[in-house]
KOLRO-195553 format. One line per 10 residues: number of its first residue (from 1); for each residue x, y, z of C-alpha. Coordinates in nm, 4 decimals. Each point is the difference from the previous one (the first is absolute). Layout:
BEGIN
NUM) X/Y/Z | ... $
This chain:
BEGIN
1) -0.9665/-1.4774/-0.3106 | -0.0701/0.3010/0.2206 | -0.2033/0.2987/-0.1078 | 0.2961/0.2360/0.0339 | 0.2065/-0.2167/-0.2326 | -0.2780/-0.0053/-0.2598 | -0.0343/0.3792/0.0210 | 0.3780/0.0313/-0.0358 | 0.0041/-0.2123/-0.3159 | -0.2948/0.1889/-0.1512 $
11) 0.1623/0.3367/0.0751 | 0.3317/-0.1249/-0.1390 | -0.1679/-0.1132/-0.3218 | -0.1752/0.3368/-0.0338 | 0.3252/0.1870/0.0705 | 0.2062/-0.1954/-0.2512 | -0.2637/-0.0003/-0.2745 | -0.0755/0.3713/0.0343 | 0.3739/0.0823/0.0056 | 0.0464/-0.2035/-0.3179 $
21) -0.2987/0.1701/-0.1633 | 0.1410/0.3409/0.1001 | 0.3122/-0.0720/-0.1993 | -0.1704/-0.1875/-0.2845 | -0.2841/0.2445/-0.0687 | 0.0541/0.2349/-0.2928 | -0.2547/0.2570/0.1198 | 0.1511/0.2238/0.2714 | -0.3371/0.0524/0.1685 | -0.0527/-0.3760/0.0263 $
31) 0.3519/-0.0342/0.1392 | -0.0819/0.2574/0.2667 | -0.3176/-0.1861/0.0970 | 0.1880/-0.3302/0.0247 | 0.2628/0.1724/0.2141 | -0.2713/0.1261/0.2377 | -0.1331/-0.3565/0.0295 | 0.3538/-0.1186/0.0753 | 0.0383/0.2672/0.2693 | -0.3289/-0.0989/0.1647 $
41) 0.0975/-0.3662/0.0068 | 0.3338/0.0910/0.1600 | -0.1953/0.1945/0.2627 | -0.1926/-0.3231/0.0592 | 0.3313/-0.1708/0.0743 | 0.0730/0.2692/0.2589 | -0.3370/-0.0706/0.1609 | 0.0885/-0.3689/0.0174 | 0.3144/0.0998/0.1885 | -0.2159/0.1968/0.2485 $
51) 0.1489/0.3328/-0.1105 | -0.3184/0.2027/-0.0431 | 0.1700/0.3392/0.0042 | 0.2475/-0.1035/-0.2684 | -0.2846/-0.1347/-0.2157 | -0.1984/0.3231/0.0251 | 0.3046/0.2172/-0.0670 | 0.0878/-0.2211/-0.2972 | -0.3489/0.0452/-0.1456 | -0.0007/0.3746/0.0584 $
61) 0.3511/0.0687/-0.1250 | 0.0377/-0.2455/-0.2863 | -0.3511/-0.0717/-0.1205 | -0.1120/0.3548/0.0606 | 0.2678/0.2584/-0.0430 | 0.2561/-0.1654/-0.2249 | -0.2554/-0.1504/-0.2369 | -0.1776/0.3362/-0.0329 | 0.3341/0.1602/-0.0862 | 0.0712/-0.2804/-0.2469 $
71) -0.3386/0.0426/-0.1703 | 0.0465/0.3772/-0.0222 | 0.3423/-0.0560/-0.1547 | -0.1465/-0.2409/-0.2545 | -0.2768/0.2469/-0.0831 | 0.2404/0.2925/-0.0302 | 0.2343/-0.1961/-0.2257 | -0.2895/-0.0747/-0.2383 | 0.1341/-0.3393/-0.1033 | -0.1172/-0.1010/-0.3461 $
81) 0.0775/-0.3156/-0.1918 | 0.1262/0.2076/-0.2934 | 0.2661/0.1614/0.2194 | 0.1162/-0.3287/0.1503 | 0.3514/-0.0993/-0.0950 | 0.0291/-0.3628/-0.1074 | 0.2855/-0.1752/0.1682 | 0.2370/-0.2102/-0.2095 | 0.0014/-0.3792/0.0309 | 0.3393/0.0033/0.1720 $
91) -0.1440/0.2064/0.2860 | -0.2961/-0.2361/0.0351 | 0.2294/-0.3021/-0.0057 | 0.2235/0.1578/0.2639 | -0.3017/0.0677/0.2204 | -0.1182/-0.3602/-0.0344 | 0.3462/-0.1359/0.0848 | 0.0317/0.2318/0.3008 | -0.3493/-0.0934/0.1222 | 0.0749/-0.3716/-0.0345 $
101) 0.3312/0.0394/0.1827 | -0.1595/0.1940/0.2873 | -0.2875/-0.2493/0.0235 | 0.2458/-0.2896/0.0160 | 0.2011/0.1694/0.2741 | -0.3131/0.0754/0.2044 | -0.1284/-0.3573/-0.0328 | 0.3401/-0.1387/0.1047 | 0.0068/0.2306/0.3015 | -0.3527/-0.1059/0.0930 $
111) 0.0739/-0.3717/-0.0388 | 0.3251/0.0152/0.1999 | -0.1351/0.2159/0.2828 | -0.0851/-0.1330/0.3424 | -0.3463/0.0459/0.1498 | -0.0555/0.2748/0.2525 | -0.0653/-0.1031/0.3583 | -0.3659/0.0586/0.0816 | 0.0655/0.0262/0.3745 | 0.0488/0.3442/0.1477 $
121) 0.0056/0.1295/0.3518 | -0.2975/0.2090/0.1090 | 0.1213/0.2743/0.2323 | -0.3500/0.1030/0.1005 | 0.0342/0.3495/-0.1471 | -0.2169/0.0980/-0.2953 | 0.2251/0.1952/-0.2344 | -0.1994/-0.0561/-0.3179 | -0.3379/0.1466/0.0862 | -0.0953/0.3351/-0.1450 $
131) -0.1002/0.1235/0.3446 | 0.3483/-0.0587/0.1455 | 0.1681/0.1467/-0.3086 | -0.2153/0.3115/0.0226 | 0.0929/0.0441/0.3651 | 0.3707/-0.0315/-0.0765 | -0.0008/0.2314/-0.3028 | -0.2373/0.2705/0.1183 | 0.0780/0.0103/0.3720 | 0.0701/0.3445/0.1431 $
141) 0.3335/-0.1087/0.1484 | 0.1528/-0.1134/-0.3299 | -0.1244/0.2910/-0.2106 | -0.0581/-0.1757/-0.3337 | -0.3206/0.1966/-0.0671 | 0.1857/0.3042/-0.1378 | 0.2049/-0.1985/-0.2583 | -0.3248/-0.1619/-0.1199 | -0.1530/0.3437/-0.0481 | 0.3112/0.1212/-0.1839 $
151) -0.0204/-0.3030/-0.2307 | -0.3662/0.0692/-0.0755 | 0.0741/0.3648/-0.0875 | 0.2925/-0.1107/-0.2189 | -0.2215/-0.2484/-0.1862 | -0.2699/0.2655/-0.0472 | 0.2526/0.2451/-0.1469 | 0.1389/-0.2735/-0.2284 | -0.3515/-0.0847/-0.1213 | -0.0795/0.3658/-0.0753 $
161) 0.3326/0.0361/-0.1815 | -0.0710/-0.3089/-0.2092 | -0.3406/0.1321/-0.1018 | 0.1477/0.3370/-0.0954 | 0.2844/-0.1587/-0.1990 | -0.2294/-0.2344/-0.1910 | -0.2550/0.2699/-0.0815 | 0.0095/0.0957/-0.3671 | 0.0095/0.3667/-0.0886 | -0.2787/0.1414/-0.2113 $
171) 0.1747/0.1465/-0.3071 | -0.3174/0.1016/-0.1840 | -0.1156/0.3440/0.1167 $
């Protein structure tokens, strides 16, 4: 068995187990941590596919930004066990039936699928390196530098707005 295949199976096991623990965990903070682990293992899959830029963007966007927003949402909601609504047994049974049905369908699709051809044609061009991607995106002829700057200003304004909206007013004077 090759090293890449072993790494793939280890990353797959980490991805599936952390995704299951994300759903199964009753503590929202633990769920968020398991989700971050799942995101990092998916980024490992991107690295196995030789897509370094996609792996880094995945870590920055999902593991960084979205999980920070998720944790702030959980903290702002102030989830307590006393406030938690208990779901009726019919809802739980429906969720178990739906999960079993979806799992069966996915296993049948996996069993009946054909393997992917491992042969591909190498054209000699390197389109996956970060260096080439940086040249294409930030070249003076294409002009993608200005939209990147606009996006950064938009994200900065959104972050300031979020902080101002979540700030509690001091009523005691």
